C-alpha positions as CSV (number, residue, x, y, z in Angstrom):
1,M,-71.3,148.0,-80.8
2,N,-67.8,147.9,-78.7
3,N,-67.1,144.5,-80.3
4,I,-67.7,145.8,-83.5
5,I,-65.1,148.6,-82.8
6,N,-62.6,146.8,-81.4
7,K,-62.6,144.3,-84.0
8,N,-62.2,147.0,-86.5
9,F,-59.7,148.6,-84.5
10,L,-57.4,145.7,-84.0
11,N,-58.1,145.1,-87.8
12,I,-56.6,148.7,-88.7
13,D,-52.5,148.3,-89.7
14,L,-50.2,150.6,-88.2
15,S,-48.0,150.9,-91.0
16,S,-47.8,150.1,-95.2
17,P,-44.7,150.4,-97.3
18,K,-46.2,153.6,-98.9
19,A,-46.9,155.2,-95.3
20,L,-43.3,154.5,-94.2
21,K,-41.8,156.0,-97.6
22,E,-43.9,158.7,-97.4
23,T,-42.7,159.5,-93.9
24,I,-38.9,159.3,-95.1
25,K,-39.5,161.7,-97.5
26,N,-41.1,164.4,-95.5
27,D,-39.4,163.9,-92.0
28,S,-35.8,164.8,-91.8
29,D,-35.4,163.3,-88.6
30,V,-36.2,160.0,-89.9
31,F,-34.5,160.6,-93.2
32,F,-31.2,161.1,-91.3
33,W,-31.8,157.9,-89.3
34,F,-32.8,155.6,-92.4
35,L,-29.3,157.2,-94.2
36,V,-27.3,155.6,-91.0
37,L,-29.4,152.3,-91.9
38,I,-28.9,152.3,-95.6
39,L,-24.9,152.6,-95.4
40,N,-24.8,149.9,-92.8
41,D,-22.8,147.1,-94.1
42,R,-25.3,144.5,-93.8
43,V,-27.9,146.4,-95.7
44,R,-25.4,147.2,-98.4
45,E,-24.7,143.9,-98.5
46,K,-28.1,142.7,-99.0
47,L,-29.2,145.2,-101.3
48,E,-26.1,145.6,-104.0
49,S,-27.0,142.1,-105.6
50,S,-28.6,144.3,-107.9
51,Q,-26.8,146.2,-110.3
52,G,-29.3,149.0,-110.4
53,I,-29.0,149.6,-106.6
54,K,-25.0,149.1,-106.7
55,R,-25.0,152.2,-108.9
56,K,-27.4,154.4,-106.6
57,Y,-24.6,153.4,-103.9
58,K,-22.0,154.8,-106.1
59,K,-23.8,158.1,-106.9
60,L,-25.0,158.3,-103.0
61,F,-21.2,158.1,-101.6
62,T,-19.9,160.3,-104.9
63,Y,-22.7,163.0,-103.8
64,I,-21.7,162.7,-100.0
65,N,-17.8,163.2,-101.0
66,I,-18.7,166.2,-103.0
67,L,-21.0,167.5,-100.2
68,F,-18.0,167.3,-97.9
69,L,-15.4,169.2,-100.2
70,I,-17.9,172.2,-100.5
71,S,-18.7,172.3,-96.8
72,I,-15.0,173.1,-96.3
73,P,-14.7,176.5,-98.0
74,S,-18.3,177.0,-96.8
75,L,-17.5,176.8,-93.4
76,F,-14.4,179.5,-94.1
77,S,-16.7,181.6,-95.8
78,C,-19.3,182.1,-92.5
79,A,-16.1,182.6,-90.4
80,R,-14.8,185.1,-92.7
81,L,-17.9,186.9,-92.9
82,Y,-18.3,186.6,-89.2
83,I,-14.9,189.0,-89.3
84,F,-15.7,190.8,-92.3
85,H,-19.5,190.8,-92.7
86,E,-19.7,193.6,-94.8
87,S,-17.5,191.7,-97.7
88,L,-19.7,191.8,-100.1
89,R,-17.3,189.1,-102.4
90,T,-17.5,186.9,-99.7
91,W,-21.5,187.1,-99.5
92,I,-21.7,186.2,-103.3
93,F,-19.0,183.4,-103.0
94,L,-20.8,181.9,-99.7
95,C,-24.4,181.9,-101.6
96,L,-22.6,180.3,-104.4
97,L,-21.2,177.6,-102.2
98,L,-24.6,176.9,-100.3
99,S,-26.5,176.7,-103.6
100,L,-24.0,173.7,-104.7
101,Y,-24.4,172.5,-101.3
102,F,-28.3,172.1,-101.1
103,F,-28.0,171.2,-104.8
104,F,-26.1,168.0,-104.2
105,K,-27.6,167.5,-100.6
106,K,-31.1,166.9,-102.9
107,Q,-29.0,164.8,-105.2
108,I,-28.5,162.6,-102.0
109,R,-32.1,162.8,-100.9
110,V,-33.4,161.3,-104.4
111,A,-30.5,158.6,-104.7
112,L,-31.5,157.4,-100.9
113,L,-34.8,157.4,-101.4
114,T,-34.7,155.1,-104.5
115,I,-32.1,152.8,-102.4
116,V,-34.9,152.9,-99.3
117,N,-37.8,152.1,-101.3
118,E,-36.2,149.0,-102.8
119,F,-35.2,148.0,-99.1
120,I,-38.7,148.6,-97.8
121,D,-40.7,146.8,-100.6
122,T,-38.2,143.9,-99.6
123,A,-38.4,143.9,-96.1
124,Y,-42.3,143.9,-96.3
125,K,-42.2,140.7,-98.7
126,E,-40.2,139.1,-96.2
127,R,-41.9,139.9,-92.6
128,S,-45.0,141.4,-91.4
129,F,-44.5,144.8,-90.3
130,E,-48.2,146.3,-90.7
131,N,-49.0,146.0,-87.1
132,L,-46.2,147.8,-86.1
133,S,-45.6,151.3,-85.8
134,L,-42.8,153.3,-86.9
135,Y,-40.6,153.3,-83.9
136,Q,-41.3,149.4,-83.6
137,I,-40.0,149.3,-87.1
138,G,-36.8,151.2,-86.0
139,E,-36.0,148.8,-83.3
140,F,-36.7,145.9,-85.4
141,F,-33.8,147.0,-88.2
142,A,-31.5,148.5,-85.8
143,S,-31.7,144.6,-83.8
144,E,-31.5,143.4,-87.2
145,Y,-28.4,145.0,-88.5
146,K,-26.7,146.2,-85.5
147,T,-27.0,149.8,-85.7
148,I,-28.1,152.6,-83.8
149,S,-32.1,152.6,-83.2
150,L,-34.2,155.3,-84.2
151,V,-35.3,156.5,-80.4
152,E,-31.7,156.5,-79.7
153,F,-30.8,158.5,-82.9
154,L,-33.3,160.9,-82.6
155,N,-33.0,161.3,-78.8
156,K,-29.2,162.3,-79.5
157,R,-30.0,164.3,-82.6
158,L,-32.6,166.5,-80.6
159,S,-30.1,166.7,-77.6
160,L,-27.3,167.9,-79.9
161,Q,-29.1,170.5,-82.1
162,A,-30.5,171.9,-78.2
163,T,-26.8,172.3,-76.9
164,V,-25.3,173.7,-80.2
165,L,-27.9,176.4,-80.7
166,F,-27.9,177.3,-76.9
167,I,-24.2,177.9,-77.0
168,A,-24.4,179.8,-80.3
169,F,-26.9,182.1,-79.1
170,F,-25.1,182.5,-75.5
171,F,-21.9,183.3,-77.2
172,A,-23.6,185.5,-80.0
173,T,-25.9,187.5,-77.6
174,F,-23.4,187.4,-73.9
175,I,-19.9,187.0,-75.2
176,H,-19.7,188.4,-78.3
177,P,-20.5,192.5,-78.4
178,I,-24.5,192.5,-79.5
179,N,-24.4,192.9,-83.2
180,F,-27.7,191.7,-85.1
181,I,-26.0,190.5,-88.3
182,T,-23.2,188.5,-86.5
183,T,-25.8,186.8,-84.0
184,V,-27.7,185.8,-87.4
185,L,-24.4,184.9,-88.8
186,I,-23.2,182.9,-85.8
187,M,-26.7,181.0,-85.7
188,A,-26.8,180.1,-89.3
189,A,-23.7,178.8,-88.9
190,A,-24.5,176.6,-86.3
191,L,-27.1,175.2,-88.3
192,F,-25.1,174.8,-91.3
193,I,-22.8,173.0,-88.9
194,L,-25.2,170.8,-87.7
195,D,-26.5,169.9,-91.3
196,I,-22.9,168.8,-92.0
197,Y,-22.3,166.6,-89.0
198,F,-25.6,165.0,-89.7
199,T,-25.2,164.5,-93.6
200,I,-21.7,163.4,-93.5
201,I,-19.3,163.2,-90.3
202,H,-22.2,161.4,-88.3
203,I,-22.3,158.8,-90.9
204,W,-18.7,158.1,-91.0
205,V,-18.3,158.0,-87.1
206,L,-20.8,155.2,-87.1
207,Q,-19.5,153.5,-89.8
208,F,-16.3,153.0,-88.2
209,K,-17.6,151.8,-85.4
210,T,-20.0,149.5,-86.8
211,N,-17.2,148.0,-89.0
212,N,-14.9,147.7,-85.9
213,L,-17.7,145.9,-84.1
214,Q,-18.0,143.6,-86.7
215,R,-14.0,142.5,-87.1
216,P,-13.8,139.2,-85.6
217,E,-11.2,139.3,-82.6
């Protein structure tokens, strides 16, 4: 009986293309790491041999640039509401900007998932990942394409989130005069800044470092 159980256990696949795609789609942390991976120069060079994927990359970069342009006035609006939180005009303007921001962020997700699906299908055809966990697959891709690993990325992301939210809460509660609306705005602005960082700025910084490391001396 034990031999049968052990044999069946060993035959269970730890991952599959479908399961990996669903994880990327539903887990925001894994999604952001794959966004970093897909923008790696070596991955792009490999995938852009397909004209369809090349067009998806162009769309992805366009959406990221638009998102960055929207984020600038959005942050200024958050700062203005921090000072003049009763300004109805600023509230309406910020709501409009945030609607545009989350619309284009959704477009980034759709474009990325299309590229990721192609990447995963190709990877599973070239190698066998069935007996590897998500984190082992992440380590393999990180080593293969010389980029940050999934575990390292998650640790940095969670650590930064905790630090920023703690600073925002501490400032809103103990330094600034206690005001419920102001506290909510500060915490919301902190979350918004984190979203901008991981969606746009973090990617550009990593790409800049990657490009420098790949340049021959």
